[in-house]
N, C-alpha and C positions, 0 to 999 in steps of 0.2 A: 186360504187356510193352509196350514203346514202339513207336509208329509213327513214320515219318520226320518227321512234323510236330510230334510231342510233345517237350517238354523233359524231359530225363532228370534224375532225382534219384537219386544213387547212395547205396546203403545199405550201410554197413560193419558187420557183425555176425556172430556165430556162426550155425550152422544147426542145426535139429532141437532135441532136448531135451538139456540139459546141466546138470550139478550144479555149483554154485559152491563156493567154498572151505569154506563151512559146511554143505555137503550139501543146500542148497536147490535143487530142480529148477526150471529155467526152460525153458519151451517157446518157443524163439526164432522158430519158424515161426508160432506164434500171435501173438507180439509183432509180427512183420512184417506179418502178414495183418490183424490186428484193431486195431493201434494206429498203425502207421506209414503204411500205404498210404492210408487214407481222407483224412487231412489233406493229403497231398501231391497226390493226385488232384484234390481240391477246388480246389487252386491251379493246376491245369493241368499238373502234372508227372507223368511216368510213372516210378514207383519201379522201380529195377533193383538186384538183389542179385547178388553175384559168381557164385552158382551158376546164375543165369539168363542169363549171357553165352553166346551160342550161336555167335559168330563162330569161324571156323577160325583157328588160330594159337596163340600163347602166351597162356594164360589170365592169367598174371601181367602181361604187357605190356598186354593189354586192360584188366585191372583198373586198372593205373596210369594208363592213358589216361582212364578214366572218373573216377578220383579227381581228376585234373588238370583235366578239361574240364567236369565237371558243375557247373551253377550252384548246386545245392544238394546237400549231403551230410548224411546222418543217421548217427550213429555210436553204436552200443550198446556201452558199456564194462562191462556188468554182470559179465562173467567175468574182468575184468582180464587179458584175453587178450593175450599179446605180439604176436600177428599184428594184432589190432585196433589196439593202440597204435602199432605201426609204421606201419600205414596211416593212422592219424590224424595222425602226425607228417609223413608225406608230404603229406597234404592241407593241414595248416597251413603247410607250407613253400611249397606251390605256389599256394594260393588264399587271398586275404585275408579272405574272409567267407562267411557262410551255411553254416557247419559246425555242425550241431546235435548236441549230446551228450545221450544219454538213458541211463537205467540202471534196473534193478530197485531198488525202495525199500530192499531189504535190503543192497545193495552199499555198502560204505564207499569213498568217493572217495579215491584215493591222493593223497599229499602233492603230487606234481608238478603236478596239475591241480586242486587244491582251490580255486583262484581262478576257475576256469571255471564258467559257469552250466550246470547239468545238470538236465534234465527227469527226474523220477521217474515210474515207472509201477507200478501194483499187479499182483498176480498175477491168474490167470484169474478168480477169484471176486470181485474188486473192481471198482469203477467204472473204466471206461476213458476216459470222456468228457473228464475234466480233462486227461489226458495228450495226447489227440488235439488238444484245443483249444490247449494250450500249444505243441505242435509247429507247428501252423498259425500261431499268433501269432509264434513265433520266426522262422519262415521269412518271413512277411510283413514283419516288422521288419527282418530282415537284408537283404531285397531292396530296401527303401526307403532304408536307411541306407548311407552311404559309410564308416562306421566299421568297421575290421577286427575280427573276432572271433578271428583267429589271433594268438596271443601272440608269434609269431616272424616273421611274413611280412615286415614292414617292415625288421626287423633283417637278415634274409637278403637282401632286395633291396639294401640298402646294401652288405652284404658282397660281393654278387655284382658290383655296379658296380666295387668296388675290385679284385676278382679279375679281371674282364674286361679291365682296363687294365694288368694286370701283364705285363711282358715275358716271352715264352716263351723259356727258355734251351735247352730240349731240341730238337735238330734232328730234324725228321721230314718225310717227303714224303707228299703226298696226290695221287697221280697219276690222271689221266684221259686217255683217248685219243679222237680224233675217230672216229666210226663210219664216216665216208666215207673216211678216210685213217688207218688204224690205226698208221701210223708217225709220226703227229703227236701231240704231247702237250701237255696243259695240266696244270700241277702247282703246287699250293699248297705252300709250304715254310715251316717254322718254324725258330726258332733264330737265332743271330747270323749274319748274312750273311757276316761276316768268317771264319767257320769253313768256308764253302763254297769249293770250288776248281773251276776250269775251267768256270765259266759265262762264256760269251764276252763278253756285254754286260751291264753294269749300267746301269739307267735311273735317272737322278737327277732327282727332281721339283724343278723350279726355278721361280723367279719370272721375270716377263717382262723384268726388268732383267738377268737371268743373273748375278746377284751371289751367289756361293756363300756359305754360312754360315761364320762364323768357326770356327776349328779346334775349339774346345771347346764349341760349342753342341750341344744334344741333338737332332740332326737327321741324316738320311741324307746331306744335302749336306755337312755339316761332317765327317762320318766319311769320306766319299769324298775330300774335299779333304785331310784329314790323312793318311789311309792312302796316298794317291797321291803325297804330297809326298816330295821327296828329303830325307833326314835325315843328320846326322852321327853319329859313334859314341856320342854322348850322347842320341840321339833328338831332337835339336833340328832344326827345319825349316831347311834351307838353300836350298831351291828349291821354290816354291809351284807345282809342275809343272802340275797339272790346271787350277787357277784361272787361271794365266797363259795357258795354251793356249786356254782358253775365251774369255778377254778378247780375245786376238788374233784369234780367229775371228769376233768381232763386228765387226771393222773399223771401230771408232769409234761404232757404234750405241749409243744409250743404252737402247734397249728393243727387243724383238722381238715378233712377232705371237703371240698365245696359240695354243698347239698346235704351235709350231715345235719342231723337234728339232735340236740342234747336237751335232756329234760331236767328241770329243777322244780322245786316247790315254788309257791307264789309269795312266800314271806308274808308281810303285813297285808298284801293284797287279798289274801284269803279272808281276813276279817273285814276289811273295808269294802271289798268289791265282790266277794264270793268267788274269786278266781281260785281254781284248784291246782293248775300247773302252768308253768312257763315253758314253752318250747323255743329253744334258741337255734335258729336255722342259719347255717353258714352260707350266706347269699353273696357276699362280696369278698374279693381277694385283694390283699395289700400288695402293691407293686412299688418297690423302692424308687423314690424320685418321681413317682407318678400318682401317688395316692391310692385310692380304692377303685376297683372295677367290678361291675356286676358279673357273676358267673354266667357263662354262655347259655346254659339251660336252666335258668333259675326256677322254672316251673316244676322241676324235680323236687324242690323244697316243699311244694304243696303236697305232692303225692307222698313224699317221705313222712311229712308231719301227720297226714291222715292215716298212713300205715302204722305209725307209732300209737295213735289212738286205739287202733284195733289190735295192737300187740297183746299177747296173753299177759305180759307183766303189768299192763295198764288197764286191761279190759274190765277189771273189777272196781276201778276207781270211779265209775259212773261219769265218764267224760263223753258228753253228747254234743257239745257245741265248741266251736273254735273260731277265732278271729285272726285273719291275716292282714298285715299292712300291705301297701304297694311295694313289695320287696324289690330292692335294687334300684329304686328311683331316687333315693336320697344321696348318700355318699357314693353309691354305685354309679350314679349319673345317667342311667338309662331312662329314656322317655317313657312316661306312664302310658301313653297311647300304644306303645309297643308291648309293654309288660302286662297291662290289665287283661287283655284277651287271653294271653298265655296262662296266667295264674288262674283265671276263672275257668277256662277250658280244662285245665288239669284237675280242678275240683269236681267239675261235672263228669269228667271221664272216670275219675276214681269212684265216685258214688254209683255211676251207671254200671261199671264193671265189677263192683263189689256190693251186690244187693244185700248181703248179710252184715254189712258194716254197721257198727253201733252209732256212727255219726248221724246226727239228725239235722243240724244246721251248720253250714259253713258261711261265716261272715267275712266280708271284705270291707276294711275301713277306708273311707274316702276322706282324707285329711282336708282337701280343699276342692274348689269347683272344678279344677282341671282333672283331679282324680275321679270325681263323681261323673263328669262328662265321659271320661275314658271308660269307666266301668259300665255305665248304662249303654254306651255305644257298642261295647263288646257283648252285652247280654241280649240286646234286641234281636239281632239276627241269628243267635246261637241255636243250633238244633238241640232237641232233647229237654228244653226247659220252657216254661211259660210263666208270665207274670201273675202275681196274685193281687187281688183287689187291695 
């Protein structure tokens, strides 16, 4: 059994004595004890088999955690057992290397894994030293090498990257509440924001020039500009309502201070989606020859936008809810895994430190699975909030 300072090598295999398809009996406890344990212990690993997991909770969940986290896994495929092959598949999907396959010498390797290197061991009466030495050698080589022994790990990683950037079409809410103020909410939402109604304020992540994107660009700025514009019966824009109001509010300025928040009406979005105001937050700065870069402390835009909601000039507008995009992760180029916790923490901090705020719910829009993953990962360990059913 492992101690806290030992590295665990997880062993996937049947238990006790079993007969294979040809009626040959294999004592798997003997294999575990006399073939597998010694070479792993010699390399400083503590072997752990599923039946030795003693933690409280779901045995299957604990097993999968070990499959995913163990630096070394040894898998005995002698019985061609569906459970063993399922767990091997999970291991190959989650870990690139140091997955050692072994089998009884009488077992015929199935077609699906015939290209994999498999260590054979004899029965109880045969010599065991060769099998032990090969297990030790395979583990040492795997630990030294950066070459994956999983036939699918790299393929799945590439597929996962594609999947994570796919747009989420299904609307869903992931609500949390402040523990100190149960009436205050932080909520991650998915799906097309245009399908949402009656969120009072939409935050538009904008550049410091406050130049909204062209109508048909793939950005929130472009969508807000187009959806808020006045159109004729053919859907053609006849008044660029929000962009014109934003330009007028600049009063001739060519740029604004990073973190500034400018307020406009919602144009046609007021009628179609119940939006009351658009907050334009200057989150990215244009750099000649380099494009746009996210401002260093972009989380200030969250605090500034929430403060605008509580400003006396807007306090009578009935603005109780606001939605933020993952600001700075588009043209700004910053990773959402870095940005999400900063934005969410800024909202929690503002509501906690301003108990008299009129803000009731702060939404964060997750455009794709990468955004959603980052937001939920940020929320789970965060102090001062708790998930709602």
